[in-house]
MARBA-3410 file (N, C-alpha, C, O; in Angstrom, 1 decimal):
260
109.0,85.3,117.3,107.8,84.6,117.7,108.0,83.1,117.5,108.3,82.6,116.4 ~ 107.7,82.3,118.5,107.9,80.9,118.5,106.7,80.2,117.7,105.7,80.9,117.5 ~ 106.9,79.0,117.4,105.8,78.3,116.6,104.5,78.2,117.5,103.4,78.3,117.0 ~ 104.7,78.1,118.8,103.6,78.0,119.7,102.8,79.3,119.7,101.6,79.3,119.9 ~ 103.5,80.4,119.5,102.9,81.7,119.6,102.4,82.2,118.3,101.8,83.3,118.2
102.7,81.5,117.2,102.3,81.9,115.9,100.8,82.1,115.7,100.0,81.3,116.1 ~ 100.4,83.3,115.2,99.0,83.6,115.0,98.4,82.8,114.0,99.0,82.3,113.0 ~ 97.1,82.6,114.2,96.3,81.8,113.2,96.1,82.7,112.0,96.1,83.9,112.0 ~ 96.1,82.0,110.8,96.0,82.7,109.5,94.7,83.5,109.4,93.6,83.0,109.8 ~ 94.8,84.7,109.0,93.7,85.6,108.7,93.7,86.0,107.3,94.7,86.6,106.8
92.6,85.7,106.6,92.6,85.8,105.1,91.8,87.0,104.6,90.8,87.3,105.1 ~ 92.3,87.6,103.6,91.6,88.7,102.9,91.8,88.6,101.4,92.7,88.0,100.9 ~ 90.8,89.2,100.7,90.8,89.3,99.3,90.8,90.7,98.8,89.9,91.5,99.2 ~ 91.9,91.1,98.1,92.1,92.5,97.7,91.8,92.6,96.2,92.4,91.9,95.4 ~ 90.8,93.5,95.9,90.3,93.5,94.5,90.8,94.7,93.7,90.6,95.8,94.1
91.5,94.4,92.6,91.7,95.4,91.6,90.6,95.3,90.6,89.5,94.7,90.9 ~ 90.7,96.0,89.5,89.5,96.1,88.6,89.8,95.7,87.2,89.2,96.2,86.2 ~ 90.9,94.9,87.0,91.3,94.6,85.7,90.4,93.6,84.9,89.5,93.0,85.5 ~ 90.7,93.4,83.6,89.8,92.6,82.8,89.8,91.1,83.3,88.8,90.4,82.9 ~ 90.8,90.7,84.0,90.8,89.3,84.5,89.6,89.0,85.4,89.3,87.8,85.6
88.9,90.0,85.9,87.7,89.7,86.8,86.4,89.7,86.0,85.4,89.6,86.6 ~ 86.5,89.9,84.7,85.3,89.8,83.8,84.6,88.5,84.0,85.2,87.4,84.0 ~ 83.3,88.5,84.3,82.5,87.3,84.6,82.8,86.6,85.9,82.3,85.5,86.1 ~ 83.6,87.3,86.7,83.9,86.7,88.1,82.6,86.7,88.9,81.8,87.6,88.9 ~ 82.4,85.6,89.6,81.2,85.4,90.4,81.4,86.0,91.8,82.1,85.4,92.6
80.9,87.2,92.1,81.2,87.9,93.3,80.5,87.2,94.5,80.8,87.6,95.7 ~ 79.6,86.3,94.3,79.0,85.5,95.4,80.1,84.8,96.2,79.9,84.6,97.4 ~ 81.2,84.5,95.5,82.3,83.8,96.2,82.8,84.6,97.4,83.4,84.1,98.3 ~ 82.7,85.9,97.3,83.3,86.8,98.3,82.3,87.3,99.4,82.7,88.0,100.3 ~ 81.1,86.8,99.3,80.1,87.4,100.3,80.3,87.1,101.7,79.9,87.9,102.6
81.0,86.0,102.0,81.3,85.7,103.5,82.7,85.9,103.8,83.2,85.3,104.8 ~ 83.4,86.7,103.0,84.9,86.9,103.2,85.2,88.4,103.5,84.5,89.3,103.1 ~ 86.4,88.6,104.0,86.9,89.9,104.3,87.6,90.4,103.0,88.5,89.8,102.5 ~ 87.1,91.6,102.5,87.5,92.0,101.2,87.9,93.5,101.3,87.5,94.3,102.1 ~ 88.8,93.9,100.3,89.1,95.3,100.1,88.9,95.7,98.7,89.5,95.0,97.8
88.1,96.6,98.4,87.8,97.1,97.0,88.4,98.4,96.8,88.7,99.2,97.7 ~ 88.5,98.8,95.5,89.2,100.0,95.1,88.5,100.8,94.0,87.7,100.3,93.2 ~ 88.7,102.1,94.1,88.4,103.1,93.0,87.0,103.1,92.6,86.1,103.2,93.4 ~ 86.8,102.9,91.2,85.4,103.2,90.7,84.6,101.9,90.6,83.5,101.9,90.0 ~ 85.0,100.8,91.2,84.3,99.6,91.2,83.0,99.7,91.9,82.1,98.8,91.7
82.7,100.7,92.7,81.5,100.9,93.4,80.3,100.9,92.3,79.1,100.7,92.7 ~ 80.6,101.3,91.1,79.5,101.3,90.1,79.0,99.9,89.8,77.9,99.7,89.4 ~ 79.9,98.9,89.9,79.5,97.5,89.8,78.8,97.0,91.1,77.9,96.3,91.0 ~ 79.4,97.4,92.2,78.9,96.9,93.5,77.4,97.4,93.7,76.6,96.6,94.2 ~ 77.1,98.6,93.2,75.7,99.0,93.3,74.8,98.1,92.6,73.7,97.9,93.0
75.2,97.6,91.4,74.3,96.8,90.6,74.1,95.4,91.2,73.0,94.8,91.1 ~ 75.1,94.9,91.9,75.0,93.5,92.5,74.6,93.5,93.9,74.5,92.5,94.6 ~ 74.4,94.7,94.5,74.1,94.9,95.9,75.1,94.2,96.8,74.7,93.4,97.7 ~ 76.3,94.5,96.6,77.4,94.0,97.4,78.5,95.0,97.5,78.8,95.7,96.6 ~ 79.1,95.1,98.7,80.2,96.1,98.9,81.3,95.4,99.7,81.0,94.5,100.5
82.5,95.7,99.5,83.6,95.1,100.2,83.7,95.6,101.7,83.0,96.5,102.0 ~ 84.4,94.9,102.5,84.5,95.3,103.9,85.2,96.6,104.0,84.8,97.5,104.8 ~ 86.3,96.8,103.2,87.1,98.0,103.2,87.2,98.6,101.8,87.1,97.9,100.8 ~ 87.3,99.9,101.8,87.4,100.6,100.5,88.7,101.5,100.4,89.0,102.2,101.4 ~ 89.5,101.4,99.4,90.7,102.2,99.2,90.7,102.9,97.9,90.4,102.4,96.8
90.9,104.2,98.0,91.0,105.1,96.8,91.9,106.2,97.1,91.5,107.2,97.8 ~ 93.2,106.2,96.7,94.2,107.2,97.0,94.6,108.0,95.8,95.6,108.6,95.8 ~ 93.7,108.1,94.8,93.9,108.9,93.7,93.0,110.1,93.8,91.7,110.0,93.6 ~ 93.5,111.3,94.1,92.7,112.5,94.4,91.9,112.9,93.2,90.7,113.3,93.4 ~ 92.4,112.8,92.0,91.6,113.2,90.9,90.3,112.4,90.7,89.2,112.9,90.4
90.5,111.1,90.9,89.3,110.2,90.9,88.3,110.4,92.0,87.1,110.4,91.8 ~ 88.9,110.7,93.2,88.0,111.0,94.3,87.2,112.3,94.1,86.0,112.3,94.3 ~ 87.9,113.3,93.6,87.2,114.6,93.4,86.2,114.5,92.3,85.1,115.1,92.4 ~ 86.5,113.8,91.2,85.6,113.6,90.1,84.3,112.8,90.5,83.3,112.9,89.8 ~ 84.4,112.0,91.5,83.3,111.2,91.9,82.9,111.4,93.4,82.5,110.5,94.1
83.0,112.6,93.8,82.8,113.0,95.2,81.5,112.6,95.8,81.4,112.1,96.9 ~ 80.4,112.8,95.0,79.1,112.6,95.5,78.9,111.1,95.7,78.2,110.7,96.7 ~ 79.4,110.2,94.9,79.3,108.8,95.1,80.1,108.4,96.3,79.7,107.5,97.1 ~ 81.3,109.0,96.5,82.1,108.6,97.7,81.4,109.1,98.9,81.4,108.3,99.9 ~ 80.8,110.3,98.9,80.1,110.7,100.1,79.0,109.7,100.4,78.8,109.4,101.6
78.2,109.3,99.4,77.1,108.4,99.7,77.6,107.1,100.3,76.9,106.6,101.3 ~ 78.7,106.6,99.9,79.2,105.3,100.5,79.6,105.5,101.9,79.4,104.7,102.8 ~ 80.3,106.7,102.2,80.7,107.0,103.6,79.6,107.2,104.5,79.5,106.6,105.6 ~ 78.7,108.1,104.1,77.5,108.5,104.9,76.7,107.3,105.3,76.2,107.1,106.4 ~ 76.5,106.4,104.3,75.6,105.2,104.4,76.4,104.0,104.9,75.8,102.9,104.9
77.6,104.2,105.2,78.5,103.1,105.8,78.4,101.8,104.9,78.2,100.7,105.4 ~ 78.6,102.0,103.6,78.6,100.9,102.7,79.8,99.9,103.0,79.7,98.7,102.8 ~ 80.9,100.5,103.5,82.1,99.7,103.9,82.4,100.1,105.3,82.0,101.2,105.8 ~ 83.2,99.2,106.0,83.5,99.5,107.4,84.5,100.6,107.5,84.4,101.5,108.4 ~ 85.5,100.7,106.7,86.6,101.7,106.7,86.9,102.1,105.3,87.0,101.3,104.4
87.2,103.4,105.2,87.6,104.0,103.9,89.0,104.6,104.0,89.3,105.4,104.9 ~ 89.9,104.2,103.1,91.3,104.8,103.1,91.4,105.6,101.9,91.3,105.1,100.7 ~ 91.5,107.0,102.1,91.5,107.9,101.0,92.7,108.8,101.0,93.5,108.8,101.9 ~ 92.8,109.7,99.9,93.8,110.7,99.8,93.3,111.9,100.6,92.2,112.4,100.4 ~ 94.1,112.5,101.5,93.7,113.6,102.4,93.4,114.9,101.6,92.7,115.8,102.1
93.8,115.0,100.4,93.5,116.2,99.6,92.0,116.4,99.4,91.6,117.5,99.2 ~ 91.2,115.3,99.6,89.8,115.4,99.4,89.2,116.3,100.5,88.0,116.7,100.3 ~ 89.9,116.5,101.5,89.3,117.4,102.6,89.0,118.8,102.1,88.1,119.4,102.6 ~ 89.8,119.3,101.2,89.6,120.6,100.7,88.3,120.7,99.9,87.8,121.8,99.7 ~ 87.8,119.6,99.4,86.5,119.6,98.7,85.3,119.2,99.6,84.2,119.5,99.2
85.6,118.6,100.7,84.5,118.1,101.6,85.1,118.1,103.0,85.5,117.1,103.5 ~ 85.0,119.3,103.7,85.6,119.4,105.0,84.9,118.6,106.0,85.5,118.1,107.0 ~ 83.6,118.3,105.8,82.8,117.5,106.8,83.3,116.1,106.8,82.8,115.3,107.7 ~ 84.1,115.7,105.9,84.5,114.3,105.9,85.3,113.9,107.2,85.4,112.8,107.6 ~ 85.9,115.0,107.8,86.6,114.8,109.1,85.8,114.3,110.2,86.3,113.8,111.2
84.5,114.5,110.1,83.6,114.1,111.3,83.3,112.6,111.2,82.7,112.0,112.2 ~ 83.7,111.9,110.1,83.4,110.5,110.0,84.6,109.6,110.5,85.7,109.6,110.0 ~ 84.3,108.8,111.5,85.3,108.0,112.2,85.7,106.8,111.3,86.7,106.1,111.6 ~ 84.9,106.5,110.3,85.3,105.3,109.4,86.1,105.7,108.3,86.3,104.9,107.3 ~ 86.7,107.0,108.3,87.5,107.4,107.2,89.0,107.6,107.7,89.2,108.2,108.7
89.9,107.1,106.9,91.3,107.3,107.2,92.0,107.9,105.9,91.4,107.8,104.8 ~ 93.2,108.4,106.1,93.9,109.0,105.0,95.3,108.4,104.9,96.0,108.2,105.9 ~ 95.8,108.2,103.7,97.1,107.6,103.5,98.2,108.4,104.0,99.2,107.9,104.5 ~ 98.0,109.8,103.9,99.0,110.7,104.5,99.1,110.5,106.0,100.2,110.6,106.6 ~ 98.0,110.2,106.6,98.0,110.0,108.1,98.8,108.7,108.4,99.6,108.7,109.4
98.6,107.7,107.6,99.4,106.5,107.9,100.9,106.7,107.7,101.7,106.1,108.4 ~ 101.2,107.5,106.6,102.6,107.7,106.3,103.4,108.5,107.4,104.6,108.4,107.5 ~ 102.6,109.2,108.2,103.2,109.9,109.3,103.3,109.2,110.6,103.9,109.6,111.6 ~ 102.6,108.0,110.6,102.6,107.2,111.9,103.9,106.4,112.1,104.4,105.8,111.2 ~ 104.4,106.6,113.2,105.7,105.9,113.5,105.6,104.4,113.5,104.6,103.8,113.9
106.6,103.7,112.9,106.6,102.3,112.8,105.5,101.7,111.9,105.2,100.5,111.9 ~ 104.9,102.6,111.1,103.9,102.1,110.1,104.5,101.9,108.8,105.2,102.8,108.3 ~ 104.4,100.7,108.2,105.0,100.4,106.9,104.7,101.4,105.8,105.4,101.5,104.8 ~ 103.6,102.1,105.9,103.2,103.1,104.8,104.2,104.2,104.7,104.3,104.8,103.6 ~ 105.0,104.4,105.7,106.0,105.5,105.6,107.1,105.2,104.6,107.8,106.1,104.2
107.2,103.9,104.2,108.2,103.5,103.3,107.7,103.4,101.8,108.4,103.2,100.9 ~ 106.4,103.6,101.7,105.7,103.6,100.4,105.9,105.0,99.7,105.1,105.9,100.0 ~ 106.9,105.1,98.9,107.2,106.5,98.3,106.2,106.8,97.2,105.5,107.8,97.2 ~ 106.1,105.9,96.2,105.1,106.0,95.1,103.9,105.1,95.4,104.2,103.9,95.8 ~ 102.7,105.6,95.4,101.6,104.7,95.7,100.5,104.8,94.6,100.3,105.8,94.0
99.8,103.7,94.5,98.6,103.6,93.7,97.6,102.9,94.6,97.9,102.3,95.7 ~ 96.3,102.9,94.2,95.3,102.4,95.1,95.5,100.9,95.3,95.2,100.3,96.4 ~ 95.9,100.2,94.3,96.1,98.7,94.4,97.1,98.3,95.4,96.8,97.5,96.3 ~ 98.3,98.9,95.3,99.4,98.5,96.2,99.1,99.0,97.6,99.4,98.4,98.6 ~ 98.4,100.2,97.7,98.0,100.7,99.0,97.0,99.8,99.7,97.0,99.6,100.9
96.1,99.2,98.9,95.1,98.3,99.5,95.7,97.0,100.0,95.3,96.5,101.1 ~ 96.7,96.5,99.4,97.4,95.3,99.9,98.2,95.6,101.2,98.1,94.9,102.1 ~ 98.9,96.8,101.2,99.6,97.2,102.4,98.6,97.4,103.6,98.9,97.2,104.7 ~ 97.4,98.0,103.2,96.4,98.2,104.2,95.9,96.9,104.8,95.7,96.8,106.1 ~ 95.8,95.9,104.0,95.4,94.6,104.5,96.4,94.0,105.5,96.1,93.4,106.5
97.7,94.3,105.2,98.7,93.8,106.0,98.7,94.5,107.4,98.8,93.8,108.4 ~ 98.5,95.8,107.5,98.5,96.5,108.7,97.2,96.2,109.5,97.2,96.5,110.7 ~ 96.2,95.8,108.9,95.0,95.4,109.6,95.1,94.0,110.3,94.3,93.6,111.1 ~ 96.2,93.3,110.0,96.5,92.1,110.6,96.2,90.8,109.8,96.4,89.7,110.3 ~ 95.9,91.0,108.5,95.7,89.8,107.7,97.0,89.3,107.3,98.0,90.0,107.0
97.1,87.9,107.3,98.4,87.3,107.0,98.3,86.4,105.7,99.3,85.9,105.3 ~ 97.1,86.3,105.1,97.0,85.6,103.9,96.3,86.6,102.9,95.1,86.9,103.1 ~ 97.1,87.1,101.9,96.6,88.1,101.1,96.4,87.6,99.7,97.3,87.1,99.0 ~ 95.2,87.6,99.2,94.8,87.1,97.8,94.5,88.3,96.9,93.5,89.0,97.2 ~ 95.3,88.5,95.9,95.1,89.6,95.0,94.2,89.1,93.8,94.6,88.1,93.1
93.1,89.8,93.5,92.3,89.5,92.4,92.1,90.8,91.5,92.0,91.9,92.0 ~ 92.3,90.6,90.2,92.0,91.7,89.3,93.1,92.7,89.2,92.9,93.8,88.7 ~ 94.3,92.4,89.8,95.4,93.4,89.7,96.2,93.1,88.5,97.3,92.6,88.5 ~ 95.7,93.5,87.3,96.3,93.1,86.0,97.5,94.0,85.7,98.4,93.6,85.1 ~ 97.4,95.3,86.1,98.5,96.3,85.8,98.8,96.3,84.3,100.0,96.3,83.9
97.8,96.2,83.5,97.9,96.2,82.1,96.9,97.1,81.5,95.7,96.9,81.5 ~ 97.4,98.2,80.9,96.4,99.3,80.5,96.7,99.8,79.1,97.8,99.8,78.6 ~ 95.6,100.1,78.4,95.7,101.0,77.2,95.6,102.4,77.8,94.5,102.8,78.3 ~ 96.7,103.2,77.9,96.7,104.4,78.7,95.8,105.5,78.1,95.2,106.3,78.9 ~ 95.7,105.6,76.8,94.9,106.7,76.2,93.8,106.1,75.4,94.0,105.6,74.3
92.6,106.2,75.9,91.4,105.7,75.2,91.0,106.7,74.2,91.1,107.9,74.4 ~ 90.4,106.2,73.1,89.8,107.1,72.1,88.7,108.0,72.6,88.5,109.1,72.1 ~ 88.1,107.6,73.7,87.0,108.4,74.3,87.4,109.4,75.3,86.6,110.1,75.9 ~ 88.8,109.6,75.5,89.2,110.6,76.5,90.0,111.7,75.8,90.5,111.6,74.7 ~ 90.1,112.8,76.6,90.9,114.0,76.1,91.9,114.4,77.2,91.5,114.3,78.4
93.1,114.8,76.8,94.1,115.2,77.7,93.8,116.6,78.2,93.4,117.5,77.4 ~ 93.9,116.8,79.5,93.6,118.1,80.1,94.9,118.9,80.3,96.0,118.3,80.2 ~ 94.8,120.2,80.6,96.0,121.1,80.7,97.0,120.6,81.8,98.2,120.7,81.7 ~ 96.4,120.0,82.8,97.3,119.5,84.0,97.8,118.1,83.7,98.5,117.6,84.6 ~ 97.6,117.6,82.6,98.1,116.2,82.2,97.1,115.1,82.6,97.4,114.0,82.2
96.0,115.4,83.3,95.0,114.4,83.5,94.2,114.1,82.3,94.3,114.8,81.3 ~ 93.4,113.1,82.4,92.5,112.7,81.2,91.1,112.8,81.6,90.7,112.6,82.8 ~ 90.2,113.1,80.7,88.8,113.2,80.9,88.0,112.4,79.9,88.3,112.5,78.7 ~ 87.1,111.6,80.4,86.2,110.9,79.5,85.2,111.8,78.9,84.4,112.4,79.6 ~ 85.2,111.9,77.5,84.3,112.8,76.8,83.2,112.1,76.0,82.3,112.8,75.5
83.4,110.8,75.8,82.4,110.0,75.0,82.2,108.7,75.8,83.0,108.2,76.5 ~ 81.0,108.2,75.6,80.6,106.9,76.2,81.5,105.8,75.7,81.8,105.7,74.5 ~ 82.0,105.0,76.7,82.9,103.9,76.3,82.0,102.7,76.1,81.4,102.2,77.1 ~ 82.0,102.2,74.9,81.2,101.0,74.6,81.8,99.7,75.1,81.1,98.8,75.7 ~ 83.1,99.6,75.0,83.9,98.5,75.5,85.2,98.9,76.0,86.1,99.3,75.3
85.3,98.9,77.4,86.5,99.4,78.0,87.6,98.3,78.0,87.4,97.2,78.6 ~ 88.7,98.6,77.4,89.8,97.6,77.3,90.6,97.3,78.6,91.3,96.4,78.7 ~ 90.3,98.2,79.6,91.2,98.1,80.8,90.5,97.5,82.0,91.2,97.1,83.0 ~ 89.2,97.5,82.1,88.5,97.1,83.3,87.4,96.0,83.1,87.0,95.8,81.9 ~ 87.0,95.4,84.1,86.2,94.2,84.0,84.7,94.5,83.7,84.0,93.5,83.4
84.3,95.7,83.8,83.0,96.1,83.3,83.1,97.4,82.5,83.9,98.2,82.8 ~ 82.3,97.5,81.5,82.5,98.6,80.5,82.2,100.0,81.0,82.8,100.9,80.5 ~ 81.3,100.1,81.9,81.0,101.5,82.4,81.7,101.8,83.7,81.3,102.6,84.5 ~ 82.9,101.2,83.8,83.8,101.5,85.0,84.1,103.0,84.9,84.1,103.7,85.9 ~ 84.3,103.5,83.7,84.5,105.0,83.5,83.3,105.5,82.7,82.8,104.9,81.8
82.9,106.7,83.1,81.7,107.3,82.5,82.1,108.8,82.0,83.1,109.3,82.5 ~ 81.3,109.3,81.2,81.5,110.6,80.6,81.6,111.6,81.8,80.7,111.6,82.7 ~ 82.6,112.5,81.8,82.9,113.4,82.8,83.9,113.0,83.8,84.5,113.9,84.5 ~ 84.2,111.7,83.9,85.3,111.2,84.8,86.6,111.9,84.4,87.0,112.0,83.3 ~ 87.4,112.3,85.5,88.7,112.8,85.3,89.6,111.9,86.1,89.4,111.6,87.2
90.8,111.6,85.5,91.7,110.6,86.1,93.1,110.8,85.6,93.3,111.5,84.6 ~ 94.0,110.3,86.4,95.4,110.3,85.9,95.7,109.2,85.0,95.1,108.1,85.1 ~ 96.6,109.4,84.0,97.0,108.3,83.1,97.6,107.2,84.0,98.3,107.4,85.0 ~ 97.2,105.9,83.6,97.6,104.8,84.5,99.1,104.7,84.8,99.5,104.3,85.9 ~ 100.0,105.0,83.8,101.4,104.9,84.0,101.9,103.6,84.6,102.6,103.5,85.6
101.4,102.5,83.9,101.7,101.2,84.5,103.1,100.9,84.6,103.6,100.1,85.5 ~ 103.9,101.4,83.7,105.4,101.0,83.6,106.2,102.0,84.5,107.4,101.8,84.5 ~ 105.6,103.0,85.0,106.4,104.0,85.8,105.9,104.0,87.3,106.4,103.2,88.1 ~ 104.9,104.8,87.6,104.4,104.9,89.0,103.9,103.6,89.5,104.2,103.2,90.6 ~ 103.0,103.0,88.7,102.5,101.7,89.2,103.5,100.7,89.5,103.5,100.0,90.5
104.4,100.5,88.5,105.5,99.5,88.6,106.3,99.7,89.9,106.6,98.8,90.6 ~ 106.7,101.0,90.1,107.5,101.4,91.2,106.7,101.1,92.5,107.3,100.7,93.5 ~ 105.5,101.4,92.5,104.7,101.2,93.7,104.6,99.8,94.1,104.7,99.4,95.3 ~ 104.4,98.9,93.2,104.3,97.5,93.5,105.7,96.9,93.9,105.7,96.1,94.8 ~ 106.7,97.4,93.4,108.1,97.0,93.8,108.3,97.5,95.2,108.9,96.8,96.0
107.9,98.7,95.5,108.0,99.2,96.9,107.3,98.3,97.9,107.8,98.0,98.9 ~ 106.1,97.9,97.5,105.3,97.1,98.3,105.9,95.8,98.6,106.0,95.3,99.7 ~ 106.5,95.2,97.5,107.2,93.9,97.7,108.3,94.0,98.7,108.5,93.2,99.6 ~ 109.1,95.1,98.6,110.3,95.3,99.5,109.8,95.6,100.9,110.5,95.1,101.8 ~ 108.7,96.3,101.1,108.2,96.6,102.4,107.8,95.3,103.1,108.1,95.1,104.3
107.0,94.5,102.4,106.5,93.2,103.0,107.7,92.3,103.3,107.7,91.6,104.4 ~ 108.7,92.2,102.5,109.9,91.4,102.8,110.6,91.9,104.0,110.9,91.1,104.9 ~ 110.7,93.2,104.1,111.4,93.8,105.3,110.6,93.6,106.6,111.2,93.2,107.6 ~ 109.3,93.8,106.5,108.5,93.6,107.7,108.4,92.1,108.1,108.3,91.8,109.3 ~ 108.4,91.2,107.2,108.4,89.8,107.5,109.6,89.5,108.3,109.5,88.7,109.3
110.7,90.0,107.9,112.0,89.7,108.6,112.0,90.4,110.0,112.4,89.8,111.0 ~ 111.6,91.7,110.0,111.7,92.4,111.3,110.8,91.9,112.4,111.1,91.8,113.5 ~ 109.6,91.4,112.0,108.6,91.0,113.0,108.6,89.4,113.1,107.8,88.9,113.9 ~ 109.3,88.8,112.2,109.4,87.3,112.2,108.0,86.7,112.0,107.7,85.6,112.5 ~ 107.2,87.4,111.2,105.9,86.9,110.9,105.9,86.3,109.4,106.9,86.6,108.7
105.0,85.5,109.1,104.9,85.0,107.8,103.6,85.5,107.1,102.5,85.2,107.5 ~ 103.8,86.2,106.0,102.7,86.7,105.2,102.7,86.0,103.9,103.6,86.0,103.1 ~ 101.6,85.3,103.6,101.4,84.6,102.3,100.6,85.5,101.4,99.5,85.9,101.7 ~ 101.2,85.7,100.2,100.5,86.5,99.2,100.5,85.8,97.9,101.6,85.4,97.4 ~ 99.3,85.7,97.3,99.2,85.1,95.9,98.4,86.1,95.0,97.4,86.7,95.4
99.0,86.2,93.8,98.3,87.0,92.8,97.6,86.1,91.8,98.2,85.4,91.1 ~ 96.3,86.1,91.9,95.4,85.3,91.1,95.2,86.0,89.7,94.3,86.9,89.7 ~ 95.9,85.6,88.7,95.9,86.3,87.5,96.5,85.5,86.4,97.4,84.7,86.6 ~ 96.0,85.8,85.2,96.6,85.1,84.0,97.7,86.0,83.4,98.5,85.5,82.6 ~ 97.8,87.3,83.9,98.9,88.2,83.4,100.1,88.0,84.2,100.0,87.8,85.4
101.3,88.2,83.6,102.5,88.0,84.3,103.2,89.4,84.7,104.3,89.4,85.0 ~ 102.4,90.4,84.7,103.0,91.8,84.9,103.5,92.0,86.3,104.4,92.8,86.5 ~ 103.0,91.2,87.3,103.5,91.3,88.7,104.4,90.1,89.1,104.6,90.0,90.3 ~ 104.8,89.3,88.1,105.6,88.1,88.5,106.9,88.4,89.1,107.4,87.6,89.9 ~ 107.4,89.6,88.8,108.7,90.0,89.4,108.5,90.4,90.9,109.5,90.6,91.6
107.3,90.5,91.3,107.0,90.9,92.7,106.4,89.7,93.6,106.8,89.5,94.7 ~ 105.4,89.0,93.0,104.6,88.1,93.8,104.4,86.8,93.0,104.5,86.7,91.8 ~ 104.2,85.7,93.8,103.8,84.4,93.2,102.4,84.5,92.6,101.5,85.3,93.1 ~ 102.2,83.7,91.6,100.9,83.8,90.8,100.3,82.4,90.7,100.9,81.4,90.6 ~ 98.9,82.5,90.8,98.1,81.3,90.5,97.0,81.7,89.6,96.7,82.8,89.3
96.4,80.6,89.0,95.2,80.8,88.1,94.0,81.2,89.0,93.8,80.6,90.0 ~ 93.2,82.1,88.5,92.0,82.5,89.3,91.1,81.3,89.5,90.3,81.3,90.5 ~ 91.1,80.3,88.6,90.2,79.2,88.8,90.5,78.3,90.0,89.7,77.5,90.5 ~ 91.7,78.5,90.5,92.2,77.7,91.7,91.6,78.2,93.0,91.7,77.6,94.1 ~ 90.9,79.4,93.0,90.3,79.9,94.2,89.4,79.0,94.9,89.4,79.0,96.1
88.6,78.3,94.2,87.6,77.4,94.8,88.3,76.3,95.7,87.6,75.7,96.5 ~ 89.5,76.1,95.5,90.2,75.1,96.2,90.8,75.6,97.6,91.4,74.8,98.4 ~ 90.7,76.9,97.8,91.3,77.5,99.0,90.5,77.2,100.2,89.3,77.0,100.2 ~ 91.2,77.0,101.3,90.6,76.8,102.6,90.5,78.2,103.2,91.4,78.9,103.4 ~ 89.2,78.6,103.4,88.9,79.9,103.9,88.9,80.0,105.4,88.2,79.2,106.0
89.6,80.9,106.0,89.7,81.0,107.5,88.8,82.2,107.8,89.0,83.3,107.4 ~ 87.9,81.9,108.7,86.9,82.9,109.1,87.3,84.0,110.0,86.8,85.1,110.1 ~ 88.4,83.7,110.8,88.9,84.6,111.8,89.3,85.9,111.2,90.0,85.9,110.2 ~ 89.0,87.1,111.8,89.3,88.4,111.3,90.1,89.2,112.4,90.0,88.8,113.6 ~ 90.7,90.3,112.0,91.4,91.0,113.0,90.5,91.5,114.1,89.4,91.9,113.9
91.0,91.5,115.4,90.2,92.0,116.5,90.3,93.5,116.5,91.1,94.2,115.8 ~ 89.5,94.2,117.4,89.5,95.6,117.5,90.9,96.1,118.0,91.3,97.2,117.5 ~ 91.5,95.3,118.9,92.9,95.7,119.3,93.9,95.7,118.2,94.7,96.6,118.1 ~ 93.7,94.7,117.3,94.7,94.7,116.2,94.4,95.8,115.2,95.4,96.3,114.6 ~ 93.1,96.2,115.1,92.8,97.3,114.2,93.4,98.6,114.6,93.7,99.5,113.8
93.6,98.8,116.0,94.2,100.0,116.5,95.6,100.2,116.0,96.2,101.3,116.1 ~ 96.3,99.1,115.6,97.7,99.2,115.1,97.7,100.1,113.8,98.8,100.7,113.5 ~ 96.6,100.3,113.2,96.5,101.1,112.0,96.8,102.5,112.3,97.3,103.3,111.4 ~ 96.5,103.0,113.4,96.8,104.4,113.8,95.5,105.2,114.0,95.6,106.4,114.0 ~ 94.4,104.5,114.1,93.1,105.3,114.2,93.0,105.9,115.5,92.0,106.6,115.8
END
């Protein structure tokens, strides 16, 4: 692609749910294209704001919160939902909603970078989703990848998953304390194994596709934690206000590249 043909920058903000987002002013995101993940909808409900796109590829979390996920999909709280296809066995009617996609679907699509993502988590999947939607400036917020894996308020289940059995007064892992509630079932975070490998896979995929397509994707991790420094460049979250925000978003033709 020549300099004359180079596409204009399209910016997105991809939200994790780490402690670094505590006290973050979400008003900053109201006019921007965003991707949110996992159980943060509990906070979005309170502030009457939802991201443009929603990603949750953790089946246990989806199943444990199915009614809330249904509500978001049915009421079109987000434009597109990227989920784990295993949820179909719990809610067959989900297949009738055109705003729902599945990560397994993307992994089967020819020439789709998701096919190279062997280990995945919702955070890395959200970043790759932004890339295939056509965004070329990716800003990561709240991707701390820093967890206390076994909380005092949880119990290990027979299948290795964890269940919240007591109210969490102060959650050490997330930016709001009731991110997890009594009854929630989830997988141990495994920050140093599955998550770490997933982020490294993402880095390698983006490097490969930048070379193959001769495009330039700019990615910044806005965080005070250095856990992803081996993958991405980092800036302080306070620097966000200095960013030049580009309003242009992917066209409908560009969205079809996702494989819908």
